[in-house]
N, C-alpha and C positions, 0 to 999 in steps of 0.2 A: 888074233881073235878080238872082236870088238867087245868093249865093256857094255854090260847091260844097263848100268846106271852111270850117268855122267857125273864125274867128280867135280866138286865146286872148288875153284881156286880163288884165293884172295890175294890181291896185290896191295901192299902198303907203300905209299909214296911219301917220303919225308922231305919237307921243304928245307932247303939250306938257308939259314938266316945269315944275313950280312953281319960283318964284324961290328960289334957294338950295339946291334939291334936287340931290343928286348923281345922275348917271346910273347906272342899275343895270347893273352889269357882268355880261355874259353869261358863263356857264361855258364854258371851252374844251373842245372835243371832241377826244379823243385816240384815234387809231386804234392798237389794240394788235395787234401781230403775234404770232400764236401761236408759242410756242416749238416748235422742231423736236424731237419726242420721240425720244430715242435708246434703243434697246432695251438691256436689260442685257447681252445677248450682245455687241453691238458695243462697249459700254463696257468690258467685260472684255478684249476683243481689243485695244482701243486702249491699255489699260494695260500690255500686254506690252512695248511699246517703252520704257517708263520703268524697267524692272528689268534688272539685270545678273546678280545671283546666282541660283543654281539654286532656292533656297528661295523667293525672291520671285517667280520666274516660275511656279513650280508652284502658288502660291496662287490666282491668277486662273484657271488651268487647272482646278483642282479645283472652283472656284465655277461655272465653265462646265459642268463635268460634272454637278454637282448640279442645274443649271437645265434639263437636257435632259428632254424634247424642247423645242425652241424653238417660239416662237409661230407663225411662218409660214415658208414655203418660201424666201422672199427672204433672211431672216436666216440660214437654214440654208446656202444656197449661198454667201453672203458669208463665213460662218464657215469653210467648207471651203476657199475660196480663200485666206483670210488664214492659216489654219493650214498650208497647203501652202507658202506663202512662207516661213514661219518654220521649216518642216522643212528646207528646203534651206539656210537660213542658220545653223541651230543646229549647234553642235559638241558640246554636252553630251549624253551618251548617255541619261541618265534623262529629260531634258526631251524629247528627240527621240522616245523610246518613248511618252511620254505624249501628245505631239502626234499620233502615228499612231493611238493608241488612240481619241482624240477624233474623228479623221477617220473612223475605222471606225464609231463610234457615230452620227455625223452622217449618214453615207452611207446608213444604214438608215431615214432619215426618208422617209415616203411622198412620192414625186415627185422625190426626189433622184436625180442621175445616178450611180448606184452603179457602173455598168460603167466609167465614166471613172476612178473612184477605184481600181477593181481593176486597170486597166491601169497606172495611175501607180504603184501599190504593187508590181506585178510588175517594172517597170523599176527602181524603187528597190532591190528585193531583189537584183537582179543586180549592183549596184554597192556596196551597203552592206557594210561590214566588221565592224560591231559585232554580236556575237552576240545581245545583248539586244534590239537594234532589229530584227534579223532574226526573232527569236522573236515579237516583237509584230506584225510585218508578217504573218507566217503565221497568227497568231491572228486578226487582223482579216480576212484572206482567208477563213478558215474561216467566220466569222460572215456575211460578205457572200456567200460561195458558197452558203450555204443559201437565200438569196433567189432564186437562179437554178439551182435543182436540176434544172429542166427543160432547161436549156441544156447538152447533152451535150458540146459542143465546149469550152465554158468549163470545165466540171467536169473533163474529161480533161486540160486544160492545167494546172489547179491541182493535180491529183493528180500529174502528171508533175513539177511544180516541187517538190512535197513529197518525192517519191521521190529527186529529185536532191539535196536538202538533208538527206536522212537520214544522209549521210556527214559531216555537220558534227561538229566535235569537242566542241561545247558541248551539254550534256544538255538545256537548255531548247529549243534548236532542234529536236533530235530528238523531243522530247516533243510539240511543237506540230505537227510534220510527221505523227507518228503519229495525233494527234487529227484532223488534217485528212483523212487517208486514211480514218479510221473514220467520219467524218461525211459525206464526199462520195464515197468510193471505191465501186466495184462489184466484186463477186466474179466477174462474168461476163467482165470485160475483163482479159486477162493483161498484166503489166507487163514491159517490156523493159529490162534493166539496161544502163547506159551502157557499161561496160567489157566486157561479154560479149554474145554474140549470142543466148544462150538466153533464153527467157521463163519467168518464174515467176509463180505466182498471187499475188494481192494478200494472201491469207491467209498464204501461206508467207513472203512478205516481212515481214509484220507479226510472225509467230511467230519469225522469226529474231532479232528484237530482244528476245525473252524471255530471252535469255542475255547481254544487254548488261551491261557492267561497272557501269553506274549503276542502282541499284534504282528510281529514279524513271522511267527509260526502260522498264525491265521492266514496271513497273506500267502505264504508258501503253500498252504493246503489248497487254497482256491486256485493258485497258479498251477499246482500239480494236476488238478482236474482239467484245466485248460490245455496242459501239455498232453494229457491222455487224448483229449479230443483232437488236437493237432496231429497226433500220431495215427488217427483213424480209429481209435477205440470208441465204442458206443457208450455214451453216458446214460446213466439211469435217470429217467425223468422223475422218479420219486424223490430225488434230491432237490427238486425245484423249490419246494417250500422252505427247506433249510437254507438254501442259497438266498432266497428272498429275505430271510431274517438278517442275513449279514449286510444287507444294504443300510441298516441302521447302526453299523459299527462305528465306533469313535475314531478309528484309524483310517486315514485317507487311502492308503494303498489297498486296504481290505475292501473298501467300497469300490475302488477302481476294478479290482479283480471280480467282484460280485456282479458289477454291471456287465462285464464281458461274458460271464457265465450265463446271466439272464438272457443276453442276446443270443448265445449259442443255443440255449434251450428253445428259444422262439423259432429258430431255424430247423431244429431237429424234429419237432412235432408241433407245428403251429396250430393244428386243428384240435388238439387235445383239450378236453373240457376240464377246467379247474374250478374249484369252489372258493368263493370269496368269503371274507369274514361276515358279511351280511347275509349269508346263505344263498346268494345269487350265483349263477353259473356264467362263465365267460370262456371264450377261447383263450388258449395259452398265449397266442401271439398278441391278442388285445391286452391281456393282463400284463405281459412283459413290456409292451409299448407304454402302458400307463405307469408302470414302475420306473422305467427309464426316464419317462417325462418328469416324474416326481423328483428325480435326481438332478434335473436341470436347475433346481433351486438349492443345490448343495452349497455349503459354505466354501468348499475348496474349489479353486479355479480349475485344476486339472480334472476333477471329477465332473464338473459342469461341461468342460470341453469334450471329454470322452462320451458323456451321455448324449449330448446334442449331436455329436458326430455319428453315433450309432443309429440314431433315429431314421436317417435317410435310407438305410438298407432294409427297413421293415416295410415291404411293399404290400403285404397282405392284411394290413390292419383295416378294420371296419371303418367306413367313412364317418360314422357318427363320432368315433373317438379321434379320428384324424382332424376333423373340423374343429374339435374343442381346443386344439393346440393354438389356434389363432384368436381365442377369446379369453380375456383375463377374468371375466366374471365366473365365479364358481356356480355350478348349477343349483338352482333353487335356494340360493343364499345359505349354503351349508346344510340344507335340509334334504333328506332323501325322499323323493316322491315315491309313494307306493302306487302300484298299478291298480286299476279298477277291480281286477280279479282278486288281488290281495285285500282290498278294502271290503269287498262283499264277503270274502271268506271270514274276515275278522268279525263283521257284523252278524254273520250267520252263527259263528261260534258263541257270540255273546247273547244270542236269542233275539236279535233285532231284525227288523225287516230289511230285506236286501235292497229295497228302494230307498234312495237317499231322501231325507226330509230335514226340516228345520228342528232345532233343539226345542223339546217340550218342557224341559225343566224337571221331568220326572226321574231321570237317571242322573246320578252324580257324575260331574265332569263331562256332561253330554256335549256341550258346545265349546269346550276349552281348546285352545290352539295346541297343536303338537309341540312338544318341547324341542327347541333347537339343539342339535347335536354339536359336540365339540369338534373342532377341525380334525383332530387325530382319530375320531371315531367315524368320520365320513368315509364312505367307500371310495377306494381309489378310482373307481370308474367315474365318479362325479367330480373329483377334485384334482387327481394327479395329472391328467392330460391338459387341463385347462390352462391356456396361456403359456405353454411350454416354449413354443417358438417365439412368442412375443418377448418372454424373458431372455431367451437366448440371443435374439437380435438386439436387445437393449442392454446387454451385459457390458460392464465397464472394461472388460478385457478383450483385446483383439483376438486372442487365442480361442475365445468362445464364440465371438460373432462370425468368424470365418467358417468354422464347421457348421454353424447354424444356417448360414446362407447356402452352403453346399447341400445339407440335408433337405432344406426346404425346396431347393431346385430339383433334387432327385425324386422326392415324393410328388412334386407338382408335375414332373415329366411322366409319371405313371398314372396320374389321375387328373382328368380334364376339369372337373368341378373344383377340385382343390387348387388347381392352377389359377382359376379365376379368383378364388378367395385370397390367395397369397400374393396376388399382383400388387396390391397397394403396399404391402409390407416390403416387397423387393424394391419397389420404386422409392420408398422412404430411405432405403439403405444407400441410395445414390448420394445422399447428403452426409454420409459418414465422414468423420474427421480423418480417417486413415485412408490413404490412397489405395492400398492393396485391397481393402474391404470394398471400396467403391468399384474398383475394377472387377472384383469377383462378383459383386451384385449385378453389374452390367452384363457380364458374360453368362451368368446364371439365368437372367431374364431372357437373354437371346436363345438359350437352349429350350425354353418352354414357350417361346412366343408363338409357336404354331398352334397352341391351344387357346390363345387369348386375342382380344382386340383392345387396343389402347383407347382410352377416353381422352377428352381434351385436357382435363386436370392432370391426369397421369403424364400425358405427353408434354405438358408445360414443365413438369419437373425434369423430365428426361432431356428436353431441349436446353434447359438451363445448365446442364452439365457440359454442353458443348463449349462453354466459355472457359473450361478448366485449362490451367496452364500446362498440364501434363499431356503430351502427345498421345500416350498410350490410352488415357481416358477418352480423349476426343476420337481416336480411332475406334475404340470399342463401342462408343455411342453410335457412331456412324454405321458400324457393322450391325448394331442392334436395329437401327432404323431400316437397314436393308432387308431384314428378315421379318419385321413385325407387320401387323395389319392395322391400319388406321380405320377408325369407325366412321368419321364424317369428312365432308369436304373441307371444313374449317381446320381439321387436323392436318390434312395434306398441305393446305395453304400455309399454316404455321410452320410446318416442317421445312417447306421450301424456303421461306423467308429466313428461317434460322440457319439453314445451310448457306444461303447467300451472305448473311451477316458473318458467319464463321469463315467464309472464304475471304471476305474483306479484312478480317482480323488476322487470320493465319493463312496467307497466300501459299505457303509451302505445303498445305494440305490439299491442294486442288485435285490431285489424282484420287485421293480417298473420297473427296466430296463428289467428284464426277461419278465414281463407282456407286456411291450411295444414291445419287440422283437416278442412275440407270435402274437400280432395283426398285426404287420408289415408283418410277413410271411403269415398270413391268408388273408390279403387284397391285397397282391402284388405277387400272385403266378407266373404270367407270367414274372415278372421282376426278381424274385428270382431264377428262374430256370437257367438263364444264369450266375448267380453269385455263383452257388454251388461249382464248382472246386476251385474258389478263396477263398471262405469262409472256405471250409473244407481242404484247402491246399493239394489238390491231384495233382498228376503229372502223365502223361501217361507213363513215362519211369522210373522215379526214385521213390523209396520207401521213403515216408516221415515218420517222427517220430510220434508215437501215443501220442496225447495230454492227459493230465490228466483230468479225469472226474470230479475232484474236482475244476478245474479251472473255476471261475465264467464267464470269457470271453468266454471260449469254450462252457460252458452251454448255454450262451445267443445265440451263433451262431447256435448251433444245435437245440435249441428251435425254432428259426426262420425258419430253414430249414425244420424241421419236420412239422410245421404248414403249410408251403407252399406246402408240399407233399401230403396233405390230398386229394385234387382233381387232383393231377398230379402224378399218380403212375409211370410215365416214369422217374421220378427223382430218384427212389430207386436204379436202377443199377449204378447210379453215385456215390453212397455212398461208402466210403472205408469200409473195413471189421470191423475196430475198431468202426466206427460209428454205424454199425448195432449191434455190441455187446453192445454198450453203451445204445442203445434204451431201452432195458428191464429195466435196472437200473434206467434210468431217468424217464421212465414211472411209475415205482413203487414209486420213491421218489418225483416226481412232477406230480401227475396225473391231476392237474388243468392246467398245462402248456403244457404237452406233449400229443398229441391226439392219438387215435387208428390208427395204420398203419398196412399194410400188412407185415411189416418186421418180426414181431414175428411169424406170420402164416407161412411164407416161411421158417424160420429157424426150426420150429417144424416139418414141412413136410419133410425137408431135413434129419431130424433125425428119421423119421418114426413115429412121434407122431402126432395124429390128432389135428388139429388146433381148438381152441375154436370158438364158434359162435360170431356174431357181438353183439354190445351192445344193439340192439333194443329189439328183442323178447326174448333173453335169460334172461334178467333181470326180465321181466314180468313173464315168466314161472317159474323162480327160486322162486320169492316171492309167487306165487300161490301155488307152492309145499310146501313151508314153512308153509303157512297158513293152508293147509290141514293137515299137520303133527301136527300143534298145536291144531287143533280141536279134534284130537284123544287122547289128553293127559287126558281129563276129565274122560274118561272111563277106565283108567289104574289104577292099584294099586299103592300106594305111591312109592314103590321101583323101579318099572319099569318106573314110571313117572319121577323120578329124573334122571335116566339114560338117558331117552329119551330127557328130557329138556337139559341136558348137551351136547348132540350131536347136537341139533338144535342151541344152542348158538355158538358152534364152527363153524357151517356152516354160520351163520349170520355174524360172524366177518370177513369172507372172501368175503363179497359182493362187496367190493370196486373194486375188479378186474373184476367184471361182468358188472356193470352199475353204473355210477356216480349218477344218479338221485335217486337211491334207497339207497344210503349210509346212509342218515339221518334216513330214516324209519327203515332200518335194524338195525342200532345202537340203536335206541329207543326200537325196539322190543327185541333186545338182552338184554338190561338192564332190561326191564320189565320181561323177562323170568328168569333172575337172581333173581329178587324179588320172582317170583313164586317158584323157586327152593329153595331159602332160607326159605320161609314160609313152604314148605313141609318138609324140614329138621328139622325146629324148632318144627313143630307139631308132628313129629315122633321121637323126642328126647327121650332117655331113662329116662330123668328126671321126666316124667309124670307117670312112671310105678314103681318107687321105693319109699320107705318111705321118708318123708321129712328130718329127721335127717341124712339120708345117702346121700343126694344129695347136701350137702352144698358146696362141691368142684366141682360140675358139672355145676354150674350156669355161669361160666366165658365164656364158648363157646357160650351159648345161648345169653348172653348179647352182645357179639361181633356181632352175627347175627342180633340182634335188631338194633345195630348201623349201620350196613351195609344196612338194609332195609330202615331206615330213610334217610340216605345220598343218596341212589340210587333213592328213590322216589322223593326227592327234586330235584335231578339232572334231572330226566325225566321231571318234571313239569316246571322247570325254564330254561332249556337249549333248549328244543325242542318246536318250535312254530308250531301251527296248530292243537293242541289237542282240542277236543270238550268238552262240560261240562260233559258228561257221562264218558269219559276217565279220566278226572281230578278227578271225584268222585272215580274211581277205585284206584287211587294213594292215596287218602285220606283214603280209606278203608285199604290199605296196612299199612299205618302209624298207624291206629287204632289197627290193628292186632299186629303190632310190639310193640306198647305201652301196649297192653293187655298182651302179652307174657312176657314183662319186669316186669309188676306188679305181674303176677302169679308166675314167677320164683323167684322173690324177696320174696314173702310171703311163698313160698314153701321151700326155702333154709334158711329162717330166723329161727334160733333155739330158739329165745326168746319166752317166754311163756306169758309174760304180754304185752298186746297191749292196749294202752289207746285209747279213742275215738278221741282225738286230733291227735295222730299219724296216725290213720286210715283215717281221713279226709285229712291229709297232703299228704298221698299216692295217694288218689283218686282225689284230687283237679284238677291237670293238666289233668287227663284223662277226667273228666267231662267237662272241658273247651274245650278239643278237640272234644268231642261229640257235644257240642253246636255249635262249628265252623262248623262241618260237617252238622248239622241240618240247619244252615243258608245257607250253600252252596246248599243244596238240595232244599230249598225254592226258591232261586233265579234261579236255573237251570230248575226247573220243571220236573226233571227226575223221572220216576216211580221206586220204590224200591222193592226189593225182600224181602224174609223173614229175611235175615240177616240184611238188611238195616232197616227194621221195628224194629228188636230187638235192634239195636243200638240206635234208636231214643227213644225207651221206656225204655232204661237202667236207665236213670236218675230217673224216677218215681220209678222203682224197688229199686234203691239205697236209695232214701229218705225213702221208706217204710221199709227197712231192714238195716238202718244205724247202728244199734247196733249189727248187726250180720255179722262181716267181713268174716267169713268162708262161710256163705250162699251167700254173694255177689260174692266171688271168685269162688265158685262152679257154680253159675249161669253163670258167664262170661266164665268160662272154657267150659261149655256145648256147646256153639255155636262158640267159637273161635277155638278150636282144631279140629272141624269137618268142618270148612269152607274151601272150595276149591276156590282159587282166580280165578276170571273170566279171560278169554283170552282177550287180547287187540286187538280189530279189528280196524286196520288203514284203513280209507276210503279215505284218501287223502295223498299227499306227504307232508312230514314234512320238516321244516327248522331247522338246528342245529346252535345254537349260538356258535361262536368260535372266537378265536383270533390267529393271526399269529405274533409272536414276531420277528421283524427284528433286533432290537437292544434291549438288548445286545446279542452278539454272544458267546455262551459258547464253551467248548471243549478245551480251552487253560489251560495248567497247570502252566503257568507263573502267579504268584500271583500279584494282584493289591495291592501295598503297600501304606499305609497312616499312619499318626501319630495317635496313640491311643488317644481318647478323643476329637479329631477334627473330622470334617465332610468330607465326600467325596461323590460325586454324581455319580449315575448310569443313563445314558441316556436310556430312554425307547422310542422305536419307534415300534408301533404295529398297525395292521390293524384289526378292529373289524367287523365281518361279522354277519349279522342277529341279531343285538343287538337292541331291541326295546327301552330300557332305558339305554343309555350310561352313565348317571350320577350314575348308580349303580355299575359301574365297579371300581374295586380296584386293586392296585398293591400289591401283597403278597410277602414278603421276609421271608424265613425260614433260620434261622441261624444254625450253626453246633450243637448247644446244643438243637435243635428242638424247640426253641422259634420262634414264628411267629409274624410278624408285618404287618399291613395293612396300605397302604397309599392311600389317596383319591386324585385323580388328580383334578387340577383346571378346571373350566368349559371352560376356554380359551384354555386348552390343547387338547380339543376334537374338531376335525375338521370334519364336516359333509360332506360325499361324496355322499350319497343318503339317502333314508328313513331308511334303515337298515344297512348301511355301514358307518363306521366312521374310522377316523385315530387318534390315540392317540400318541402325542409327548410330553413327560414330562421328568422331572429329579427327581429321588428319592434320597433324601439326607439321608445318613446313618452315624452312629457313633458307636464306640464300644471301649471297654477297650482292653488292650494289650493281644495278644495271644502268646503262646510259639511256635506255628508253623502255617503254612498256612492252611486254611480250606475253604470248599466250602459253599457258600450260594446259595439258590435256589430262583430264581425270576420267578414269574408267574402272570398271570392275572386271576382274579376271579370276579364273579358278586354276589352282595349281594341281599338277598331276605328276605321277612317277613315270619318267621315260624308260624305254627299254634299255638304252645305253646312254652314255654321255654324248648328247647330240651336238654339243658345241664343238667337240673334237671331230665329229664326222663332217660338219659343215666347213670347218677350217682345215680339212685335210688337204695337204699339198700347198697351203699358203705359208710362205716363209716368214713374213712379217705380219703377224696378226695385230695390227695397231688399232687404235680407237677409231680411225677413219673408216675402216672396213666394217667395224661393228655399227658405226653410225649409219652407213649405207644400208645395212640389213634392217636397222630399226626404222628407217624411213619407209621401206617397202611395206611394212606392216606395223602399225603403231599399237596394235592390241595383242596379237599372238607373238610369242617370243620363245624361241627354242633355247636360248641361253638360260632363261629363268624357269623354263618348263611351265608356261602358263598359256591359257587360251582365253580369248575375250568373251565376255558375256553380254556386253552392250556397246554401242558406239561411244566414243569418247566425247566428253563435254569440254569445250574450250572456255577457259577463264583467263581474263586479262589481268595481269598482276604487274606491279612495279616496286621492286625493292629500292628504297631511297637511301642515300648515304645518311649515316647517323649525324644528327646536328651536334656541333661542338659548342 
């Protein structure tokens, strides 16, 4: 009978030791008990028992405060319990207040029982005698009460406690109570005072403390009203008069809060009629405007800055009060003029004739002058607003002049007549001693220049600022000239000569000067027509010399003239022959500055060549024809498709001469078609039809195609803006195809026979990571996938199931990669191309820049970034003669924002090098950094045994701007600079 359960037998084998040998001692096994980790919070709380002095106890409390929030809820609850125990034991007021502050901070931790902390604090508040501790308790209740703003019962209880403690003798307690009421109170619920049976509104209760003896309490009262307004509570307009009286408070912070409240009331009900001390009526917004204007003359700089800064947002002020802000003279020399109706009414009440007459001497004081009133008795309507902006612009402090310029600009932008009046004042600010104020004044005038025309005297001041040393000031002035309207021919003449003088003094500003000349010509066509003979140096009888087309001054002049000729074709016969010849060259070299003119059409018709159509319909028809040709590629065989794609790419590269708005789209389409062409070439390579041992030397060309696919796809994705999710997925598919071709070519050309599982995993690791990245992108975009996309998503499962069969995996991948036809890119909207224009440095010179070897020299970089969404990703790339490249990250301060997608980069690149035997050229360019899908350097170097510097150098020579190793794509062509590091002199 068999046993149901097999017995376990153990055999012990004893080794026989040789004679005289010592038995080998077995090492002792020790069980280590893991130390119980104590959190830093518990350690700090345990240290509290070891200290007695206040300073020693506060140290761990401060460390605990710096470590907030704690790691877990358990430590948080333990800390709250421990701190409460010490609160009841502590006698020191300072330590007790700090303990309560920490408890309040800990109770805000998610999951903490804050309601229990609130109840405990309310009980402690009823028994605590220290004012400092009570103030801290109320402060903590305020912060905890915000967490339960939906609990009306709790909020009402906290507000009642605050109202009860408003009678405390200490200012800190009253201040914290007012803050609690402002943050938690409601204007809809009336408050019942404890000693009286009457109910008062919460706003009236707060406003009663605006006359408190302590200025800090008065400030808190007004700030509580502001907090109520910020929370959406409706303020009572009846408080306007009481708030107005606080403008005369002796304390600076009280006046600051009062100004803000006056400004709030002016926006709540601007059309409400208020009565002035002189029995006159005025709109509340006008009265508030005048009161704030009066505070521009305050003794405190902060009050003046706040007042003048708030004036700009009062858009509904009556024009008569608005215009007084630019006049220093008080109306009627501090006398209030009465209206004719008031004078007749007074004469009628005195029994006199209503018709005015000379003094007869019969009545006492008949012809006496009216007594002049004291300045403080004059109505604010006649004195408060007078000269407010003049005083603000002439203030001694920068902090006041800056908001004065901003407010003046904002009000002028809303009122055309006021813009004309304030023009002289803004122009005068161009001579301010502070650069930031001058720059702000220039930019402010540019914002309102559509309302005004510049006179000759005003233009003279503006043109004088062109000589400023700061490039920001010069750039801002030229931007102002580009937007303003000049009144006379002499103004345009002076502006042109000032720009030419500026070009001679600052040749590095030529790009900005040319843009300014373009806008001056397009905005002043009627003025420029009379200046054409003088600008182009033509003479009716004598032949003048032909200027050089490379002269920047001549280019600036013809850019202005060409832009003025767009809507004035009668100016074309005034051009000399050489100017007409230069048009085609300048139009080709500066398409963004030189417009389309009929000059080219006339010259072609004279030679018997049909003129091209205008830029409107020709660009649309051209792109539609290109798209129709692209659709037919999918039905062609691979050989004809490659030939057809090459011809389409050539046509797309010449779109710039047809229509400017299709340049970015055509460039993007050309790059994408290049990817399609390279994929077709790689799929039909002979490497797939010959045995593996014979194709070891044919893998180099395919790997270069893979590198081109990766770089071009990244270029399309990160340089062109406006691609949708499905178009981005096509670029990711191209990179997956390129990666697959690299793996298949590597395994096919690998002559080794032994391949371990580890080496197989290493080859496929980055490819699987790319597949996962593609899968995540598909999930976020919600795009429907075809069979190829489904095969890519299911590849990881197939790989895990056949991980021990590398050849099976390669055959499966090759089955759908080599037969995949890349889809056409359908552009449904206009794209924007990220680019950079390098103004400095200027290449082309063969004179080397010499510097001592081992020391540094700087290259000034001045560039304009167009359509750059993330300017912080821009890098300066320098390629040395030995093909080493170096990336420099500009400082954040070197990037100056011009608009949402336009920036200017002004920085200095510091270089150093060892001595050279002869001069060499370095290439400077701008690139943008991106986040690759995977480590592309490992993908490109797949299958390469020795990745030495020579192979990297070869890859760098092929493309000096884009770089897979550094994950950058170029934004502009490189500029070649000749340098020569000389040996240091001994």
